[in-house]
N, C-alpha and C positions, 0 to 999 in steps of 0.2 A: 883785645881786654880783657878786663872784669868789670865787673859792674860794683859803686858801692855797697859795702858790707857794714850792716850798724849793728853791733852789740843786741844781745839776745839773754834775754835771763829766764830759763825755762823755771815753771811752777816747781812745787815742793811731789817729789817722785816722779820726775822729768830729768833726764842730760840729753844736751845734744852738743855734736862738737862738727867743728869745720873741717875740712878734708880737703887739701890740695890735690888732685886728680891728673896728674901730667898728661895720661895714657889720651884723657878728653878733653884735654886743657879746659877743666870747669871744678868748680869747689865742691863737693858733695855736703850736704847737712845731715848728719847721722843721729835723728832722735831714738831715744829709748825710754821705754814708759813701763813703771810697775805696778801692780794690782794695790789699790788703798791699804796701807797698813794701819788704820784707825779712820774710825770706829770699827773695830770686827763688828761682823755679821754674827748676831744675837738668834739661835734656831730655841722654839721653846716644843716642849710635847707635853702632852697632856691626855694621858690614857684615861679613855671611861668604859666599862662595860668592854666590849669586844671591837672594840673603835681605838686609834688614835690618831690626833688631830696633832701635826705637827704645821707651827709658822712663825713665820717671820718679819720685820719692818719695812724690806728694803727690797722693789720688783727691780727685775732684771738677773737676779742673782738665781745660779742651778744649785737646786737640789740633787745631793748626789745619793746613794745609795749603795751596800756592800753588804751582801750574805756571808763573808767567808771568813773575812780577818779586817781590823781597825789599821793595822799598820800593813796593809800590803799594798800597795800603792796603783797594785795592776789591777786589783778587782773593783772600783769606782765605777758606778754607768750614771751615766746624767739621769734625774726623771722624768719622760715625756712630760713635755709644758710647763716645767717648773718654770720657767722664766717670765712667764705671762699672767703669775698669780701672786700671791704672800700666803697660802694655805693651802691645806693638802688634810685631808680624810681618809685615811687606810684603815684597810679594817686587820687585826691581830689574827695572826693564824697559831696557836699554842703549840705545832707541829713544829714551827719554825725557830727554833732556841736564838739564832745569832741571825740580827738585821741591824745595821746601822747607818745611820744618815748624818750627811753637814752639809755645810752652805760653803759653793764657791764662788768667786767674782768670774765674771765671764774671762 
């Protein structure tokens, strides 16, 4: 037999459903989460001389870079070590004309 099932009210951004799995004679719980929608991460960029300082407020975000096209979903790459810091200093290379940065949730 089945044990008692109590009501579950998921927090915002989380959906949950109970599924009667007749093959295994169990009730399965399916939980789906979505990345936070608000507040959005804010990336600050300050260029001074030959360097670019990037900073953000929340630890754990992933800084990504793309030197091809900001609209290209396949050309974004994680910046190494960015989840453990909230700022990065980068040299500006005048020979490289397109470099894009963004923050994403893990």
